[in-house]
Biopython code that builds the backbone (N, CA, C, O; Angstrom):
import numpy as np
from Bio.PDB.StructureBuilder import StructureBuilder

atoms = [
    (1, "UNK", "N", (5.031, -12.410, -9.570)),
    (1, "UNK", "CA", (5.180, -13.691, -8.922)),
    (1, "UNK", "C", (3.843, -14.109, -8.336)),
    (1, "UNK", "O", (3.124, -13.287, -7.768)),
    (2, "UNK", "N", (3.513, -15.374, -8.471)),
    (2, "UNK", "CA", (2.279, -15.870, -7.898)),
    (2, "UNK", "C", (2.517, -17.278, -7.374)),
    (2, "UNK", "O", (3.103, -18.120, -8.053)),
    (3, "UNK", "N", (2.058, -17.513, -6.173)),
    (3, "UNK", "CA", (2.127, -18.844, -5.596)),
    (3, "UNK", "C", (0.819, -19.108, -4.878)),
    (3, "UNK", "O", (-0.093, -18.282, -4.913)),
    (4, "UNK", "N", (0.728, -20.232, -4.241)),
    (4, "UNK", "CA", (-0.495, -20.599, -3.539)),
    (4, "UNK", "C", (-0.873, -19.583, -2.464)),
    (4, "UNK", "O", (-2.050, -19.262, -2.303)),
    (5, "UNK", "N", (0.108, -19.081, -1.734)),
    (5, "UNK", "CA", (-0.176, -18.217, -0.593)),
    (5, "UNK", "C", (0.212, -16.755, -0.778)),
    (5, "UNK", "O", (-0.152, -15.919, 0.050)),
    (6, "UNK", "N", (0.929, -16.429, -1.825)),
    (6, "UNK", "CA", (1.458, -15.079, -1.994)),
    (6, "UNK", "C", (1.415, -14.693, -3.464)),
    (6, "UNK", "O", (1.749, -15.499, -4.332)),
    (7, "UNK", "N", (1.006, -13.466, -3.742)),
    (7, "UNK", "CA", (1.044, -12.972, -5.114)),
    (7, "UNK", "C", (1.442, -11.514, -5.108)),
    (7, "UNK", "O", (1.163, -10.790, -4.152)),
    (8, "UNK", "N", (2.098, -11.080, -6.181)),
    (8, "UNK", "CA", (2.507, -9.687, -6.299)),
    (8, "UNK", "C", (2.384, -9.246, -7.749)),
    (8, "UNK", "O", (2.607, -10.030, -8.671)),
    (9, "UNK", "N", (2.027, -7.990, -7.937)),
    (9, "UNK", "CA", (1.930, -7.387, -9.266)),
    (9, "UNK", "C", (2.714, -6.091, -9.262)),
    (9, "UNK", "O", (2.504, -5.237, -8.400)),
    (10, "UNK", "N", (3.620, -5.937, -10.223)),
    (10, "UNK", "CA", (4.392, -4.705, -10.339)),
    (10, "UNK", "C", (3.746, -3.807, -11.379)),
    (10, "UNK", "O", (3.270, -4.278, -12.413)),
    (11, "UNK", "N", (3.733, -2.505, -11.097)),
    (11, "UNK", "CA", (3.128, -1.490, -11.961)),
    (11, "UNK", "C", (1.694, -1.854, -12.358)),
    (11, "UNK", "O", (1.366, -1.864, -13.544)),
    (12, "UNK", "N", (0.841, -2.153, -11.375)),
    (12, "UNK", "CA", (-0.520, -2.584, -11.688)),
    (12, "UNK", "C", (-1.406, -1.439, -12.168)),
    (12, "UNK", "O", (-1.177, -0.277, -11.831)),
    (13, "UNK", "N", (-2.410, -1.780, -12.952)),
    (13, "UNK", "CA", (-3.414, -0.802, -13.371)),
    (13, "UNK", "C", (-4.383, -0.584, -12.207)),
    (13, "UNK", "O", (-4.418, -1.380, -11.269)),
    (14, "UNK", "N", (-5.162, 0.487, -12.268)),
    (14, "UNK", "CA", (-6.138, 0.753, -11.215)),
    (14, "UNK", "C", (-7.162, -0.376, -11.166)),
    (14, "UNK", "O", (-7.629, -0.743, -10.087)),
    (15, "UNK", "N", (-7.505, -0.918, -12.299)),
    (15, "UNK", "CA", (-8.441, -2.044, -12.351)),
    (15, "UNK", "C", (-7.898, -3.232, -11.542)),
    (15, "UNK", "O", (-8.633, -3.859, -10.779)),
    (16, "UNK", "N", (-6.622, -3.528, -11.715)),
    (16, "UNK", "CA", (-5.988, -4.618, -10.967)),
    (16, "UNK", "C", (-5.957, -4.308, -9.479)),
    (16, "UNK", "O", (-6.221, -5.186, -8.658)),
    (17, "UNK", "N", (-5.641, -3.075, -9.126)),
    (17, "UNK", "CA", (-5.583, -2.673, -7.715)),
    (17, "UNK", "C", (-6.937, -2.879, -7.046)),
    (17, "UNK", "O", (-7.005, -3.394, -5.930)),
    (18, "UNK", "N", (-8.008, -2.483, -7.715)),
    (18, "UNK", "CA", (-9.341, -2.587, -7.127)),
    (18, "UNK", "C", (-9.795, -4.030, -6.963)),
    (18, "UNK", "O", (-10.700, -4.300, -6.173)),
    (19, "UNK", "N", (-9.190, -4.962, -7.690)),
    (19, "UNK", "CA", (-9.501, -6.382, -7.521)),
    (19, "UNK", "C", (-9.055, -6.895, -6.152)),
    (19, "UNK", "O", (-9.533, -7.934, -5.697)),
    (20, "UNK", "N", (-8.153, -6.185, -5.501)),
    (20, "UNK", "CA", (-7.637, -6.599, -4.200)),
    (20, "UNK", "C", (-8.560, -6.237, -3.043)),
    (20, "UNK", "O", (-8.272, -6.578, -1.896)),
    (21, "UNK", "N", (-9.656, -5.555, -3.324)),
    (21, "UNK", "CA", (-10.635, -5.189, -2.300)),
    (21, "UNK", "C", (-9.969, -4.505, -1.105)),
    (21, "UNK", "O", (-10.061, -4.968, 0.031)),
    (22, "UNK", "N", (-9.301, -3.398, -1.393)),
    (22, "UNK", "CA", (-8.599, -2.670, -0.340)),
    (22, "UNK", "C", (-9.592, -1.948, 0.572)),
    (22, "UNK", "O", (-10.705, -1.618, 0.163)),
    (23, "UNK", "N", (-9.171, -1.716, 1.797)),
    (23, "UNK", "CA", (-10.044, -1.085, 2.793)),
    (23, "UNK", "C", (-10.344, 0.360, 2.399)),
    (23, "UNK", "O", (-9.553, 0.980, 1.688)),
    (24, "UNK", "N", (-11.471, 0.901, 2.849)),
    (24, "UNK", "CA", (-11.820, 2.291, 2.529)),
    (24, "UNK", "C", (-10.749, 3.294, 2.963)),
    (24, "UNK", "O", (-10.484, 4.256, 2.243)),
    (25, "UNK", "N", (-10.133, 3.087, 4.125)),
    (25, "UNK", "CA", (-9.118, 4.039, 4.592)),
    (25, "UNK", "C", (-7.862, 3.988, 3.721)),
    (25, "UNK", "O", (-7.296, 5.033, 3.400)),
    (26, "UNK", "N", (-7.426, 2.804, 3.339)),
    (26, "UNK", "CA", (-6.268, 2.669, 2.442)),
    (26, "UNK", "C", (-6.618, 3.246, 1.072)),
    (26, "UNK", "O", (-5.795, 3.920, 0.452)),
    (27, "UNK", "N", (-7.826, 2.987, 0.602)),
    (27, "UNK", "CA", (-8.252, 3.505, -0.703)),
    (27, "UNK", "C", (-8.276, 5.035, -0.713)),
    (27, "UNK", "O", (-7.905, 5.649, -1.713)),
    (28, "UNK", "N", (-8.704, 5.653, 0.382)),
    (28, "UNK", "CA", (-8.716, 7.117, 0.486)),
    (28, "UNK", "C", (-7.312, 7.680, 0.314)),
    (28, "UNK", "O", (-7.104, 8.623, -0.449)),
    (29, "UNK", "N", (-6.346, 7.096, 1.029)),
    (29, "UNK", "CA", (-4.959, 7.552, 0.933)),
    (29, "UNK", "C", (-4.407, 7.285, -0.471)),
    (29, "UNK", "O", (-3.749, 8.147, -1.053)),
    (30, "UNK", "N", (-4.670, 6.108, -1.007)),
    (30, "UNK", "CA", (-4.197, 5.746, -2.344)),
    (30, "UNK", "C", (-4.698, 6.732, -3.397)),
    (30, "UNK", "O", (-3.917, 7.205, -4.223)),
    (31, "UNK", "N", (-5.975, 7.041, -3.372)),
    (31, "UNK", "CA", (-6.543, 7.969, -4.357)),
    (31, "UNK", "C", (-5.960, 9.370, -4.213)),
    (31, "UNK", "O", (-5.737, 10.053, -5.213)),
    (32, "UNK", "N", (-5.709, 9.803, -2.975)),
    (32, "UNK", "CA", (-5.095, 11.120, -2.759)),
    (32, "UNK", "C", (-3.695, 11.158, -3.355)),
    (32, "UNK", "O", (-3.317, 12.149, -3.979)),
    (33, "UNK", "N", (-2.929, 10.105, -3.172)),
    (33, "UNK", "CA", (-1.571, 10.043, -3.717)),
    (33, "UNK", "C", (-1.575, 9.987, -5.246)),
    (33, "UNK", "O", (-0.773, 10.660, -5.892)),
    (34, "UNK", "N", (-2.456, 9.203, -5.813)),
    (34, "UNK", "CA", (-2.539, 9.103, -7.274)),
    (34, "UNK", "C", (-2.944, 10.447, -7.870)),
    (34, "UNK", "O", (-2.447, 10.839, -8.925)),
    (35, "UNK", "N", (-3.842, 11.145, -7.195)),
    (35, "UNK", "CA", (-4.284, 12.466, -7.664)),
    (35, "UNK", "C", (-3.118, 13.451, -7.742)),
    (35, "UNK", "O", (-3.114, 14.338, -8.596)),
    (36, "UNK", "N", (-2.129, 13.302, -6.857)),
    (36, "UNK", "CA", (-0.969, 14.200, -6.860)),
    (36, "UNK", "C", (0.127, 13.745, -7.827)),
    (36, "UNK", "O", (1.147, 14.418, -7.972)),
    (37, "UNK", "N", (-0.087, 12.599, -8.489)),
    (37, "UNK", "CA", (0.889, 12.131, -9.472)),
    (37, "UNK", "C", (1.716, 10.933, -9.052)),
    (37, "UNK", "O", (2.489, 10.406, -9.853)),
    (38, "UNK", "N", (1.571, 10.493, -7.816)),
    (38, "UNK", "CA", (2.296, 9.301, -7.384)),
    (38, "UNK", "C", (1.674, 8.080, -8.058)),
    (38, "UNK", "O", (0.512, 8.118, -8.463)),
    (39, "UNK", "N", (2.435, 7.008, -8.179)),
    (39, "UNK", "CA", (1.955, 5.793, -8.839)),
    (39, "UNK", "C", (2.258, 4.582, -7.978)),
    (39, "UNK", "O", (3.168, 4.598, -7.149)),
    (40, "UNK", "N", (1.480, 3.536, -8.190)),
    (40, "UNK", "CA", (1.705, 2.284, -7.476)),
    (40, "UNK", "C", (2.830, 1.527, -8.164)),
    (40, "UNK", "O", (2.768, 1.250, -9.362)),
    (41, "UNK", "N", (3.853, 1.199, -7.397)),
    (41, "UNK", "CA", (4.969, 0.411, -7.924)),
    (41, "UNK", "C", (4.652, -1.073, -7.857)),
    (41, "UNK", "O", (5.035, -1.849, -8.733)),
    (42, "UNK", "N", (3.941, -1.452, -6.797)),
    (42, "UNK", "CA", (3.724, -2.878, -6.550)),
    (42, "UNK", "C", (2.558, -3.072, -5.596)),
    (42, "UNK", "O", (2.346, -2.268, -4.688)),
    (43, "UNK", "N", (1.812, -4.130, -5.803)),
    (43, "UNK", "CA", (0.772, -4.525, -4.858)),
    (43, "UNK", "C", (0.914, -6.024, -4.628)),
    (43, "UNK", "O", (1.090, -6.798, -5.568)),
    (44, "UNK", "N", (0.835, -6.415, -3.367)),
    (44, "UNK", "CA", (1.016, -7.821, -3.001)),
    (44, "UNK", "C", (-0.097, -8.268, -2.072)),
    (44, "UNK", "O", (-0.673, -7.471, -1.331)),
    (45, "UNK", "N", (-0.380, -9.538, -2.127)),
    (45, "UNK", "CA", (-1.371, -10.126, -1.229)),
    (45, "UNK", "C", (-0.770, -11.387, -0.620)),
    (45, "UNK", "O", (-0.111, -12.169, -1.305)),
    (46, "UNK", "N", (-1.007, -11.572, 0.680)),
    (46, "UNK", "CA", (-0.554, -12.787, 1.336)),
    (46, "UNK", "C", (0.668, -12.621, 2.214)),
    (46, "UNK", "O", (1.224, -13.615, 2.680)),
    (47, "UNK", "N", (1.109, -11.375, 2.458)),
    (47, "UNK", "CA", (2.232, -11.128, 3.358)),
    (47, "UNK", "C", (1.933, -9.897, 4.198)),
    (47, "UNK", "O", (1.482, -8.903, 3.629)),
    (48, "UNK", "N", (2.143, -9.889, 5.462)),
    (48, "UNK", "CA", (2.730, -10.954, 6.272)),
    (48, "UNK", "C", (1.741, -12.052, 6.652)),
    (48, "UNK", "O", (2.155, -13.107, 7.132)),
    (49, "UNK", "N", (0.452, -11.828, 6.449)),
    (49, "UNK", "CA", (-0.555, -12.859, 6.722)),
    (49, "UNK", "C", (-1.325, -13.139, 5.443)),
    (49, "UNK", "O", (-1.268, -12.361, 4.490)),
    (50, "UNK", "N", (-2.038, -14.243, 5.427)),
    (50, "UNK", "CA", (-2.720, -14.687, 4.217)),
    (50, "UNK", "C", (-3.684, -13.634, 3.652)),
    (50, "UNK", "O", (-3.787, -13.494, 2.433)),
    (51, "UNK", "N", (-4.381, -12.903, 4.505)),
    (51, "UNK", "CA", (-5.356, -11.908, 4.038)),
    (51, "UNK", "C", (-4.769, -10.511, 3.877)),
    (51, "UNK", "O", (-5.496, -9.580, 3.530)),
    (52, "UNK", "N", (-3.490, -10.346, 4.118)),
    (52, "UNK", "CA", (-2.850, -9.027, 4.050)),
    (52, "UNK", "C", (-2.734, -8.521, 2.619)),
    (52, "UNK", "O", (-2.608, -9.299, 1.674)),
    (53, "UNK", "N", (-2.779, -7.194, 2.482)),
    (53, "UNK", "CA", (-2.510, -6.527, 1.207)),
    (53, "UNK", "C", (-1.464, -5.456, 1.485)),
    (53, "UNK", "O", (-1.567, -4.715, 2.463)),
    (54, "UNK", "N", (-0.465, -5.378, 0.626)),
    (54, "UNK", "CA", (0.594, -4.371, 0.739)),
    (54, "UNK", "C", (0.683, -3.624, -0.579)),
    (54, "UNK", "O", (0.869, -4.230, -1.634)),
    (55, "UNK", "N", (0.550, -2.302, -0.517)),
    (55, "UNK", "CA", (0.698, -1.436, -1.691)),
    (55, "UNK", "C", (1.952, -0.606, -1.474)),
    (55, "UNK", "O", (2.122, 0.000, -0.416)),
    (56, "UNK", "N", (2.833, -0.577, -2.470)),
    (56, "UNK", "CA", (4.047, 0.240, -2.379)),
    (56, "UNK", "C", (4.002, 1.296, -3.480)),
    (56, "UNK", "O", (3.898, 0.975, -4.663)),
    (57, "UNK", "N", (4.083, 2.556, -3.072)),
    (57, "UNK", "CA", (4.062, 3.674, -4.009)),
    (57, "UNK", "C", (5.473, 3.927, -4.547)),
    (57, "UNK", "O", (6.461, 3.652, -3.868)),
    (58, "UNK", "N", (5.556, 4.453, -5.769)),
    (58, "UNK", "CA", (6.857, 4.696, -6.410)),
    (58, "UNK", "C", (7.647, 5.818, -5.757)),
    (58, "UNK", "O", (8.874, 5.752, -5.678)),
    (59, "UNK", "N", (6.946, 6.857, -5.285)),
    (59, "UNK", "CA", (7.614, 8.028, -4.705)),
    (59, "UNK", "C", (7.177, 8.219, -3.253)),
    (59, "UNK", "O", (6.193, 7.619, -2.820)),
    (60, "UNK", "N", (7.896, 9.044, -2.504)),
    (60, "UNK", "CA", (7.472, 9.341, -1.127)),
    (60, "UNK", "C", (6.072, 9.958, -1.105)),
    (60, "UNK", "O", (5.642, 10.593, -2.068)),
    (61, "UNK", "N", (5.380, 9.759, 0.002)),
    (61, "UNK", "CA", (4.064, 10.371, 0.162)),
    (61, "UNK", "C", (4.204, 11.882, 0.066)),
    (61, "UNK", "O", (5.184, 12.453, 0.544)),
    (62, "UNK", "N", (3.230, 12.522, -0.548)),
    (62, "UNK", "CA", (3.268, 13.963, -0.769)),
    (62, "UNK", "C", (3.082, 14.733, 0.545)),
    (62, "UNK", "O", (3.554, 15.863, 0.672)),
    (63, "UNK", "N", (2.398, 14.126, 1.519)),
    (63, "UNK", "CA", (2.160, 14.785, 2.805)),
    (63, "UNK", "C", (1.858, 13.735, 3.858)),
    (63, "UNK", "O", (1.752, 12.545, 3.560)),
    (64, "UNK", "N", (1.722, 14.193, 5.091)),
    (64, "UNK", "CA", (1.296, 13.323, 6.190)),
    (64, "UNK", "C", (-0.231, 13.311, 6.205)),
    (64, "UNK", "O", (-0.867, 14.356, 6.067)),
    (65, "UNK", "N", (-0.801, 12.151, 6.370)),
    (65, "UNK", "CA", (-2.250, 12.000, 6.362)),
    (65, "UNK", "C", (-2.759, 11.652, 7.750)),
    (65, "UNK", "O", (-2.095, 10.953, 8.516)),
    (66, "UNK", "N", (-3.941, 12.148, 8.058)),
    (66, "UNK", "CA", (-4.658, 11.754, 9.260)),
    (66, "UNK", "C", (-5.980, 11.176, 8.787)),
    (66, "UNK", "O", (-6.936, 11.906, 8.524)),
    (67, "UNK", "N", (-6.022, 9.866, 8.685)),
    (67, "UNK", "CA", (-7.208, 9.171, 8.202)),
    (67, "UNK", "C", (-7.609, 8.167, 9.273)),
    (67, "UNK", "O", (-6.805, 7.340, 9.705)),
    (68, "UNK", "N", (-8.860, 8.254, 9.691)),
    (68, "UNK", "CA", (-9.342, 7.373, 10.748)),
    (68, "UNK", "C", (-9.111, 5.915, 10.366)),
    (68, "UNK", "O", (-9.421, 5.490, 9.253)),
    (69, "UNK", "N", (-8.563, 5.164, 11.307)),
    (69, "UNK", "CA", (-8.324, 3.744, 11.094)),
    (69, "UNK", "C", (-6.929, 3.407, 10.606)),
    (69, "UNK", "O", (-6.557, 2.235, 10.555)),
    (70, "UNK", "N", (-6.138, 4.440, 10.241)),
    (70, "UNK", "CA", (-4.778, 4.192, 9.761)),
    (70, "UNK", "C", (-3.753, 4.624, 10.799)),
    (70, "UNK", "O", (-3.905, 5.655, 11.453)),
    (71, "UNK", "N", (-2.724, 3.829, 10.936)),
    (71, "UNK", "CA", (-1.612, 4.140, 11.835)),
    (71, "UNK", "C", (-0.380, 4.432, 10.989)),
    (71, "UNK", "O", (-0.028, 3.649, 10.107)),
    (72, "UNK", "N", (0.276, 5.563, 11.258)),
    (72, "UNK", "CA", (1.474, 5.988, 10.523)),
    (72, "UNK", "C", (2.729, 5.461, 11.208)),
    (72, "UNK", "O", (2.795, 5.373, 12.434)),
    (73, "UNK", "N", (3.728, 5.110, 10.390)),
    (73, "UNK", "CA", (5.033, 4.724, 10.929)),
    (73, "UNK", "C", (6.127, 5.184, 9.977)),
    (73, "UNK", "O", (6.055, 4.943, 8.772)),
    (74, "UNK", "N", (7.142, 5.850, 10.528)),
    (74, "UNK", "CA", (8.318, 6.284, 9.769)),
    (74, "UNK", "C", (9.335, 5.142, 9.820)),
    (74, "UNK", "O", (10.069, 5.008, 10.800)),
    (75, "UNK", "N", (9.381, 4.327, 8.778)),
    (75, "UNK", "CA", (10.247, 3.147, 8.738)),
    (75, "UNK", "C", (11.684, 3.560, 8.441)),
    (75, "UNK", "O", (12.610, 3.153, 9.143)),
    (76, "UNK", "N", (11.866, 4.368, 7.405)),
    (76, "UNK", "CA", (13.155, 4.941, 7.020)),
    (76, "UNK", "C", (14.272, 3.892, 6.929)),
    (76, "UNK", "O", (15.374, 4.097, 7.436)),
    (77, "UNK", "N", (13.967, 2.773, 6.277)),
    (77, "UNK", "CA", (14.930, 1.687, 6.102)),
    (77, "UNK", "C", (15.027, 1.368, 4.614)),
    (77, "UNK", "O", (14.064, 0.867, 4.033)),
    (78, "UNK", "N", (16.172, 1.647, 3.982)),
    (78, "UNK", "CA", (16.298, 1.427, 2.538)),
    (78, "UNK", "C", (16.087, -0.026, 2.109)),
    (78, "UNK", "O", (15.842, -0.290, 0.932)),
    (79, "UNK", "N", (16.177, -0.955, 3.036)),
    (79, "UNK", "CA", (15.903, -2.353, 2.689)),
    (79, "UNK", "C", (14.406, -2.601, 2.522)),
    (79, "UNK", "O", (13.996, -3.560, 1.868)),
    (80, "UNK", "N", (13.599, -1.732, 3.116)),
    (80, "UNK", "CA", (12.154, -1.873, 3.036)),
    (80, "UNK", "C", (11.553, -0.666, 2.313)),
    (80, "UNK", "O", (11.401, -0.685, 1.092)),
    (81, "UNK", "N", (11.214, 0.381, 3.065)),
    (81, "UNK", "CA", (10.606, 1.579, 2.498)),
    (81, "UNK", "C", (10.747, 2.741, 3.465)),
    (81, "UNK", "O", (11.252, 2.594, 4.579)),
    (82, "UNK", "N", (10.288, 3.899, 3.010)),
    (82, "UNK", "CA", (10.446, 5.132, 3.787)),
    (82, "UNK", "C", (9.395, 5.267, 4.890)),
    (82, "UNK", "O", (9.731, 5.446, 6.060)),
    (83, "UNK", "N", (8.116, 5.178, 4.504)),
    (83, "UNK", "CA", (7.017, 5.368, 5.452)),
    (83, "UNK", "C", (5.911, 4.377, 5.141)),
    (83, "UNK", "O", (5.856, 3.798, 4.056)),
    (84, "UNK", "N", (5.027, 4.194, 6.120)),
    (84, "UNK", "CA", (3.892, 3.308, 5.889)),
    (84, "UNK", "C", (2.690, 3.749, 6.712)),
    (84, "UNK", "O", (2.822, 4.384, 7.759)),
    (85, "UNK", "N", (1.536, 3.399, 6.216)),
    (85, "UNK", "CA", (0.278, 3.532, 6.939)),
    (85, "UNK", "C", (-0.336, 2.140, 6.957)),
    (85, "UNK", "O", (-0.401, 1.470, 5.927)),
    (86, "UNK", "N", (-0.783, 1.710, 8.127)),
    (86, "UNK", "CA", (-1.364, 0.377, 8.219)),
    (86, "UNK", "C", (-2.768, 0.446, 8.794)),
    (86, "UNK", "O", (-3.078, 1.272, 9.653)),
    (87, "UNK", "N", (-3.591, -0.439, 8.297)),
    (87, "UNK", "CA", (-4.959, -0.603, 8.767)),
    (87, "UNK", "C", (-4.991, -1.943, 9.493)),
    (87, "UNK", "O", (-5.084, -2.993, 8.859)),
    (88, "UNK", "N", (-4.913, -1.907, 10.808)),
    (88, "UNK", "CA", (-4.818, -3.137, 11.601)),
    (88, "UNK", "C", (-6.076, -3.992, 11.517)),
    (88, "UNK", "O", (-6.003, -5.210, 11.679)),
    (89, "UNK", "N", (-7.217, -3.380, 11.268)),
    (89, "UNK", "CA", (-8.457, -4.138, 11.167)),
    (89, "UNK", "C", (-8.450, -5.047, 9.945)),
    (89, "UNK", "O", (-8.846, -6.210, 10.026)),
    (90, "UNK", "N", (-7.998, -4.512, 8.812)),
    (90, "UNK", "CA", (-8.028, -5.279, 7.563)),
    (90, "UNK", "C", (-6.701, -5.957, 7.237)),
    (90, "UNK", "O", (-6.617, -6.711, 6.267)),
    (91, "UNK", "N", (-5.651, -5.696, 8.042)),
    (91, "UNK", "CA", (-4.315, -6.251, 7.777)),
    (91, "UNK", "C", (-3.755, -5.756, 6.441)),
    (91, "UNK", "O", (-3.062, -6.493, 5.740)),
    (92, "UNK", "N", (-4.060, -4.513, 6.100)),
    (92, "UNK", "CA", (-3.567, -3.918, 4.861)),
    (92, "UNK", "C", (-2.605, -2.784, 5.176)),
    (92, "UNK", "O", (-2.672, -2.165, 6.238)),
    (93, "UNK", "N", (-1.704, -2.522, 4.225)),
    (93, "UNK", "CA", (-0.686, -1.497, 4.432)),
    (93, "UNK", "C", (-0.385, -0.809, 3.102)),
    (93, "UNK", "O", (-0.408, -1.431, 2.040)),
    (94, "UNK", "N", (-0.101, 0.499, 3.192)),
    (94, "UNK", "CA", (0.380, 1.248, 2.038)),
    (94, "UNK", "C", (1.695, 1.895, 2.467)),
    (94, "UNK", "O", (1.769, 2.535, 3.516)),
    (95, "UNK", "N", (2.719, 1.724, 1.653)),
    (95, "UNK", "CA", (4.056, 2.226, 1.968)),
    (95, "UNK", "C", (4.587, 3.004, 0.771)),
    (95, "UNK", "O", (4.030, 2.931, -0.325)),
    (96, "UNK", "N", (5.669, 3.749, 0.988)),
    (96, "UNK", "CA", (6.272, 4.499, -0.116)),
    (96, "UNK", "C", (7.774, 4.280, -0.151)),
    (96, "UNK", "O", (8.419, 4.058, 0.874)),
    (97, "UNK", "N", (8.300, 4.347, -1.344)),
    (97, "UNK", "CA", (9.743, 4.257, -1.540)),
    (97, "UNK", "C", (10.382, 5.598, -1.205)),
    (97, "UNK", "O", (9.692, 6.579, -0.928)),
    (98, "UNK", "N", (11.700, 5.622, -1.235)),
    (98, "UNK", "CA", (12.459, 6.843, -0.958)),
    (98, "UNK", "C", (12.443, 7.774, -2.148)),
    (98, "UNK", "O", (13.033, 8.854, -2.094)),
]
sb = StructureBuilder()
sb.init_structure("model")
sb.init_model(0)
sb.init_chain("A")
sb.init_seg("    ")
for serial, (resi, resn, name, xyz) in enumerate(atoms, 1):
    if name == "N":
        sb.init_residue(resn, " ", resi, " ")
    sb.init_atom(name, np.array(xyz, "f"), 0.0, 1.0, " ", f" {name:<3s}", serial, name[0])
structure = sb.get_structure()
């Protein structure tokens, strides 16, 4: 789906993901998850704010991460996702499904 203020890509390639100019802290976590076999289910731009980026992984995170600049939250809501890490400086977030 693509509109003036919001766009989303399902099952994006790494090339497509890197076009979103994700923050270094989110990229560190993303690469660690991909290395363990997890995959990106979806990447979106423009929600909840115009400059926001949201990455949703297909499977739960393999472990808990401590990465400077990221805040962890256990969402545990099947309507949304299981867990998330957010970078408040860049308004970017990476979350995982159940």
